[in-house]
Every structure is written in C-alpha cells, then in structure tokens.
DSSP file (Angstrom, degrees, kcal/mol; ACC not computed):
  #  RESIDUE AA STRUCTURE BP1 BP2  ACC     N-H-->O    O-->H-N    N-H-->O    O-->H-N    TCO  KAPPA ALPHA  PHI   PSI    X-CA   Y-CA   Z-CA
    1    1 A X              0   0    0      0, 0.0     2,-0.5     0, 0.0     0, 0.0   0.000 360.0 360.0 360.0 133.2  -26.5    1.0   22.7
    2    2 A X        -     0   0    0      2,-0.0     2,-0.5     0, 0.0     0, 0.0  -0.805 360.0-153.6 -94.8 127.0  -23.1   -0.5   22.8
    3    3 A X        -     0   0    0     -2,-0.5     2,-0.4     2,-0.0     0, 0.0  -0.871   9.1-162.6-100.7 129.7  -20.2    1.9   22.6
    4    4 A X        -     0   0    0     -2,-0.5     2,-0.5     0, 0.0    -2,-0.0  -0.891  18.0-125.5-110.9 141.8  -17.0    0.6   21.1
    5    5 A X        -     0   0    0     -2,-0.4     2,-0.5     1,-0.0    -2,-0.0  -0.731  20.2-142.7 -85.6 131.0  -13.6    2.2   21.5
    6    6 A X        -     0   0    0     -2,-0.5     5,-0.1     1,-0.1    -1,-0.0  -0.821  25.3-113.1 -93.8 127.7  -11.8    2.9   18.3
    7    7 A X     >  -     0   0    0     -2,-0.5     4,-1.9     1,-0.1     3,-0.2  -0.211  19.2-121.4 -59.6 150.2   -8.1    2.4   18.4
    8    8 A X  H  > S+     0   0    0      1,-0.2     4,-2.4     2,-0.2     5,-0.2   0.834 112.0  58.4 -62.2 -33.7   -5.9    5.5   18.1
    9    9 A X  H  > S+     0   0    0      2,-0.2     4,-2.5     1,-0.2    -1,-0.2   0.907 105.7  49.3 -63.9 -40.8   -4.2    4.0   15.1
   10   10 A X  H  > S+     0   0    0     -3,-0.2     4,-2.3     2,-0.2    -2,-0.2   0.920 111.6  48.1 -64.9 -44.0   -7.5    3.7   13.2
   11   11 A X  H  X S+     0   0    0     -4,-1.9     4,-2.4     1,-0.2    -2,-0.2   0.895 111.8  50.7 -63.1 -39.3   -8.4    7.3   14.0
   12   12 A X  H  X S+     0   0    0     -4,-2.4     4,-2.6     2,-0.2    -2,-0.2   0.920 110.2  48.8 -64.5 -44.1   -5.0    8.4   12.9
   13   13 A X  H  X S+     0   0    0     -4,-2.5     4,-2.3     2,-0.2    -1,-0.2   0.885 111.6  49.6 -64.5 -38.3   -5.3    6.6    9.6
   14   14 A X  H  X S+     0   0    0     -4,-2.3     4,-2.4     2,-0.2    -1,-0.2   0.927 112.0  48.2 -64.8 -44.0   -8.7    8.0    9.0
   15   15 A X  H  X S+     0   0    0     -4,-2.4     4,-2.4     2,-0.2    -2,-0.2   0.912 112.2  48.6 -62.9 -42.9   -7.5   11.5    9.7
   16   16 A X  H  X S+     0   0    0     -4,-2.6     4,-2.7     1,-0.2    -1,-0.2   0.901 111.6  50.6 -64.3 -40.6   -4.5   11.1    7.4
   17   17 A X  H  X S+     0   0    0     -4,-2.3     4,-2.4    -5,-0.2    -2,-0.2   0.898 111.0  48.0 -64.1 -41.0   -6.7    9.7    4.7
   18   18 A X  H  X S+     0   0    0     -4,-2.4     4,-2.4     2,-0.2    -2,-0.2   0.906 113.2  47.4 -66.9 -40.9   -9.1   12.6    5.0
   19   19 A X  H  X S+     0   0    0     -4,-2.4     4,-2.5     2,-0.2    -2,-0.2   0.928 113.6  47.6 -65.2 -44.4   -6.3   15.2    4.9
   20   20 A X  H  X S+     0   0    0     -4,-2.7     4,-2.2     1,-0.2    -2,-0.2   0.900 112.8  49.3 -64.9 -39.8   -4.7   13.5    1.9
   21   21 A X  H  X S+     0   0    0     -4,-2.4     4,-2.5     2,-0.2    -1,-0.2   0.905 111.6  48.8 -65.0 -41.3   -8.0   13.3    0.1
   22   22 A X  H  X S+     0   0    0     -4,-2.4     4,-2.3     2,-0.2    -2,-0.2   0.894 110.9  50.5 -64.7 -39.8   -8.7   17.0    0.8
   23   23 A X  H  X S+     0   0    0     -4,-2.5     4,-2.2     2,-0.2    -2,-0.2   0.898 110.7  49.6 -64.2 -40.2   -5.3   17.9   -0.5
   24   24 A X  H  X S+     0   0    0     -4,-2.2     4,-2.6     2,-0.2    -2,-0.2   0.934 111.1  48.2 -64.7 -45.7   -5.8   16.0   -3.7
   25   25 A X  H  X S+     0   0    0     -4,-2.5     4,-2.8     1,-0.2     5,-0.3   0.894 109.9  53.3 -62.3 -39.2   -9.2   17.6   -4.3
   26   26 A X  H  X S+     0   0    0     -4,-2.3     4,-2.3     1,-0.2    -1,-0.2   0.934 111.1  46.4 -58.7 -45.9   -7.6   21.0   -3.7
   27   27 A X  H  X S+     0   0    0     -4,-2.2     4,-2.2     2,-0.2    -2,-0.2   0.917 114.0  47.2 -65.1 -43.3   -4.9   20.3   -6.3
   28   28 A X  H  X S+     0   0    0     -4,-2.6     4,-2.1     2,-0.2    -2,-0.2   0.933 114.1  46.4 -65.6 -45.3   -7.4   19.0   -8.9
   29   29 A X  H  X S+     0   0    0     -4,-2.8     4,-3.1     1,-0.2     5,-0.4   0.884 111.7  51.9 -65.4 -36.7   -9.8   21.8   -8.5
   30   30 A X  H  X S+     0   0    0     -4,-2.3     4,-2.0    -5,-0.3     8,-0.2   0.903 110.0  49.3 -65.1 -39.9   -7.0   24.4   -8.6
   31   31 A X  H  < S+     0   0    0     -4,-2.2    -2,-0.2    -5,-0.2    -1,-0.2   0.873 117.5  41.3 -65.4 -36.0   -5.7   22.8  -11.8
   32   32 A X  H  < S+     0   0    0     -4,-2.1     3,-0.3    -5,-0.2    -2,-0.2   0.886 122.5  36.2 -78.8 -39.5   -9.2   22.9  -13.3
   33   33 A X  H  < S+     0   0    0     -4,-3.1     2,-0.2     1,-0.2    -3,-0.2   0.880 133.3  17.2 -87.4 -39.2  -10.3   26.3  -12.1
   34   34 A X    >X  +     0   0    0     -4,-2.0     4,-1.2    -5,-0.4     3,-0.9  -0.574  65.6 162.1-132.2  71.1   -7.1   28.4  -12.4
   35   35 A X  T 34 S+     0   0    0     -3,-0.3    -1,-0.1     1,-0.2    -3,-0.1   0.776  73.9  60.2 -64.8 -25.3   -4.7   26.5  -14.6
   36   36 A X  T 34 S+     0   0    0      1,-0.2    -1,-0.2    -3,-0.1    -5,-0.1   0.802 110.7  39.4 -72.2 -27.7   -2.6   29.6  -15.2
   37   37 A X  T <4 S+     0   0    0     -3,-0.9    -1,-0.2    -7,-0.2    -2,-0.2   0.599  95.5  94.9 -98.0 -13.2   -1.8   30.0  -11.4
   38   38 A X     <  -     0   0    0     -4,-1.2     2,-0.1    -8,-0.2   -11,-0.0  -0.503  57.4-167.8 -81.1 150.8   -1.3   26.4  -10.5
   39   39 A X     >  -     0   0    0     -2,-0.2     4,-1.7     0, 0.0     5,-0.1  -0.304  40.1 -66.7-122.3-158.0    2.2   25.0  -10.5
   40   40 A X  H  > S+     0   0    0      1,-0.2     4,-2.7     2,-0.2     5,-0.2   0.809 122.4  60.2 -68.7 -31.4    4.2   21.8  -10.4
   41   41 A X  H  > S+     0   0    0      2,-0.2     4,-2.4     1,-0.2    -1,-0.2   0.939 106.8  45.4 -64.5 -46.2    3.1   21.0   -6.8
   42   42 A X  H  > S+     0   0    0      1,-0.2     4,-2.5     2,-0.2    -1,-0.2   0.898 114.1  49.9 -63.7 -39.7   -0.5   20.8   -7.7
   43   43 A X  H  X S+     0   0    0     -4,-1.7     4,-2.6     2,-0.2     5,-0.2   0.903 111.2  48.4 -64.5 -41.1    0.3   18.8  -10.8
   44   44 A X  H  X S+     0   0    0     -4,-2.7     4,-2.5     2,-0.2    -2,-0.2   0.904 112.7  48.0 -66.9 -40.7    2.4   16.4   -8.8
   45   45 A X  H  X S+     0   0    0     -4,-2.4     4,-2.4     2,-0.2    -2,-0.2   0.926 114.2  46.4 -65.5 -44.2   -0.3   16.0   -6.1
   46   46 A X  H  X S+     0   0    0     -4,-2.5     4,-2.0     2,-0.2    -2,-0.2   0.916 115.5  45.5 -65.3 -42.9   -3.0   15.4   -8.6
   47   47 A X  H  X S+     0   0    0     -4,-2.6     4,-2.4    -5,-0.2    -2,-0.2   0.894 112.6  51.4 -68.1 -38.9   -0.9   12.9  -10.6
   48   48 A X  H  X S+     0   0    0     -4,-2.5     4,-2.2    -5,-0.2    -2,-0.2   0.913 110.6  48.0 -64.8 -42.2    0.2   11.1   -7.5
   49   49 A X  H  X S+     0   0    0     -4,-2.4     4,-1.4     2,-0.2    -1,-0.2   0.884 111.8  50.0 -64.9 -38.2   -3.4   10.7   -6.3
   50   50 A X  H  X S+     0   0    0     -4,-2.0     4,-0.8     2,-0.2    -2,-0.2   0.906 109.9  51.2 -66.1 -40.4   -4.5    9.4   -9.6
   51   51 A X  H >X S+     0   0    0     -4,-2.4     3,-0.8     1,-0.2     4,-0.6   0.888 107.8  52.5 -63.8 -38.7   -1.6    6.9   -9.6
   52   52 A X  H >X S+     0   0    0     -4,-2.2     3,-0.7     1,-0.2     4,-0.6   0.813 100.3  62.6 -66.8 -28.5   -2.6    5.7   -6.2
   53   53 A X  H 3< S+     0   0    0     -4,-1.4     4,-0.2     1,-0.2    -1,-0.2   0.764 102.0  51.7 -68.5 -22.2   -6.2    5.1   -7.4
   54   54 A X  H XX S+     0   0    0     -3,-0.8     4,-1.2    -4,-0.8     3,-0.8   0.666  89.1  84.6 -83.8 -17.1   -4.8    2.6   -9.9
   55   55 A X  H XX S+     0   0    0     -3,-0.7     4,-2.0    -4,-0.6     3,-0.6   0.888  82.8  54.2 -57.9 -47.4   -2.9    0.6   -7.2
   56   56 A X  H 3< S+     0   0    0     -4,-0.6    -1,-0.2     1,-0.2    -2,-0.1   0.795 104.2  57.8 -61.8 -24.8   -5.8   -1.6   -6.0
   57   57 A X  H <4 S+     0   0    0     -3,-0.8     3,-0.4    -4,-0.2    -1,-0.2   0.899 115.3  34.5 -69.2 -39.2   -6.4   -2.8   -9.5
   58   58 A X  H << S+     0   0    0     -4,-1.2     2,-0.3    -3,-0.6    -2,-0.2   0.658 117.3  53.1 -91.6 -17.4   -2.9   -4.1   -9.9
   59   59 A X  S  < S+     0   0    0     -4,-2.0     2,-0.2    -5,-0.2    -1,-0.2  -0.477  77.2 150.4-115.9  59.7   -2.3   -5.2   -6.4
   60   60 A X        -     0   0    0     -3,-0.4     2,-0.1    -2,-0.3    -3,-0.1  -0.618  51.7-100.5 -91.8 151.2   -5.3   -7.4   -5.9
   61   61 A X        -     0   0    0     -2,-0.2     2,-0.2     1,-0.1    -1,-0.1  -0.403  39.7-112.9 -68.9 144.9   -5.3  -10.4   -3.6
   62   62 A X        -     0   0    0      1,-0.1    -1,-0.1     2,-0.1     4,-0.1  -0.508  10.8-142.5 -77.9 146.8   -4.9  -13.8   -5.3
   63   63 A X  S    S+     0   0    0     -2,-0.2     2,-0.2     2,-0.1    -1,-0.1   0.661  79.7  81.2 -83.7 -15.9   -7.9  -16.2   -5.3
   64   64 A X  S    S-     0   0    0      1,-0.1    -2,-0.1     3,-0.0     3,-0.1  -0.597  93.2 -97.2 -89.7 154.3   -5.6  -19.2   -4.8
   65   65 A X        -     0   0    0     -2,-0.2    -1,-0.1     1,-0.1     3,-0.1  -0.271  49.4 -90.6 -67.1 154.9   -4.3  -20.2   -1.4
   66   66 A X        -     0   0    0      1,-0.1    -1,-0.1    -4,-0.1     2,-0.1  -0.279  48.8 -96.5 -64.9 152.4   -0.8  -19.1   -0.4
   67   67 A X        -     0   0    0      1,-0.1     2,-0.3    -3,-0.1    -1,-0.1  -0.401  40.1-113.4 -68.8 143.4    2.1  -21.4   -1.3
   68   68 A X        -     0   0    0     -2,-0.1     2,-0.3    -3,-0.1    -1,-0.1  -0.568  28.4-121.1 -78.3 139.9    3.2  -23.7    1.6
   69   69 A X        -     0   0    0     -2,-0.3     2,-0.3     1,-0.0    -1,-0.1  -0.582  25.6-149.6 -79.9 142.6    6.7  -23.0    2.9
   70   70 A X        -     0   0    0     -2,-0.3     2,-0.3     0, 0.0    -1,-0.0  -0.778  17.0-111.1-110.3 157.8    9.1  -25.9    2.7
   71   71 A X        -     0   0    0     -2,-0.3     2,-0.1     1,-0.1     0, 0.0  -0.676  31.9-117.5 -87.9 140.2   12.0  -26.7    5.0
   72   72 A X        -     0   0    0     -2,-0.3     2,-0.3     2,-0.0    -1,-0.1  -0.469  35.0-173.0 -72.8 146.9   15.5  -26.3    3.7
   73   73 A X        -     0   0    0     -2,-0.1     2,-0.4     2,-0.0    -1,-0.0  -0.990  22.0-123.4-141.7 150.8   17.6  -29.4    3.6
   74   74 A X        -     0   0    0     -2,-0.3     2,-0.5     1,-0.0    -2,-0.0  -0.775  25.1-128.5 -94.6 135.5   21.2  -30.2    2.8
   75   75 A X        -     0   0    0     -2,-0.4     2,-0.3     1,-0.0    -1,-0.0  -0.697  22.3-138.6 -83.1 128.5   21.9  -32.7    0.1
   76   76 A X        -     0   0    0     -2,-0.5     2,-0.1     1,-0.1     3,-0.1  -0.628  20.3-112.4 -85.7 143.8   24.3  -35.4    1.3
   77   77 A X    >   -     0   0    0     -2,-0.3     3,-1.8     4,-0.1     4,-0.4  -0.470  43.0 -95.0 -71.2 147.1   27.0  -36.6   -1.0
   78   78 A X  T 3  S+     0   0    0      1,-0.3    -1,-0.1     2,-0.1     0, 0.0  -0.423 107.5   6.7 -66.0 132.0   26.6  -40.1   -2.2
   79   79 A X  T 3  S+     0   0    0     -2,-0.2    -1,-0.3    -3,-0.1    -2,-0.1   0.516  95.4 114.1  78.3   4.8   28.5  -42.6   -0.1
   80   80 A X    <   -     0   0    0     -3,-1.8    -2,-0.1     1,-0.1    -1,-0.1   0.824  54.4-169.2 -79.1 -29.5   29.5  -40.0    2.5
   81   81 A X        -     0   0    0     -4,-0.4     2,-0.2     2,-0.0    -1,-0.1  -0.253  41.5 -33.3  70.9-165.0   27.4  -41.5    5.3
   82   82 A X        -     0   0    0      1,-0.1     3,-0.1    -6,-0.1    -6,-0.0  -0.510  68.5-106.2 -89.1 161.9   26.9  -39.6    8.5
   83   83 A X        -     0   0    0      1,-0.2    -1,-0.1    -2,-0.2     2,-0.0  -0.115  53.1 -64.2 -77.2 178.0   29.5  -37.3   10.0
   84   84 A X              0   0    0      1,-0.1    -1,-0.2     0, 0.0     0, 0.0  -0.349 360.0 360.0 -66.4 145.2   31.6  -38.0   13.0
   85   85 A X              0   0    0     -3,-0.1    -1,-0.1    -2,-0.0    -2,-0.0   0.433 360.0 360.0 -95.0 360.0   29.7  -38.4   16.3
C-alpha cells in the first residue's frame, strides 16, 4: 500500500469546509425545528450558505480556450521617423 502525504493546506481547507457545512446545517435545522427561538444569525448563515450553493452555476469555466494576450505597442506619428540615436 502506498501512503501519500496530504499537504497541510488541503487538510486545513477540508477542516474549514466541514466546520462551515456543520454550521450551515445547524442554522438550517434550528430555523426549521425552533423558528421562534432562532434569530438573525441563523437566518444569515442559512441564506449565505444557500447563496454560495448557487455560485458554481454562475461561475462556470468557459469551454473555449482563453484569449491570447497581445503586446502593447506605441503608434508612431506619420512622417515622424525614428527618434534621436
């Protein structure tokens, strides 16, 4: 069996994602189960998580290749010739 080391950044992102997901579920369940006791914080967390779920739909990668960058150039005046050497 081959063991691979997982970078610390990856583990941190996974942990943050799990905590954020747990917080969102807590807020949604609190809003559903005890709506009289839940407040603005739970509503904001639930709405924010729902808004983030829509993000991948609107920020999808394009199927066409990226545009090529061009080099900037200065336009010479007609009849100006080259500058002093």
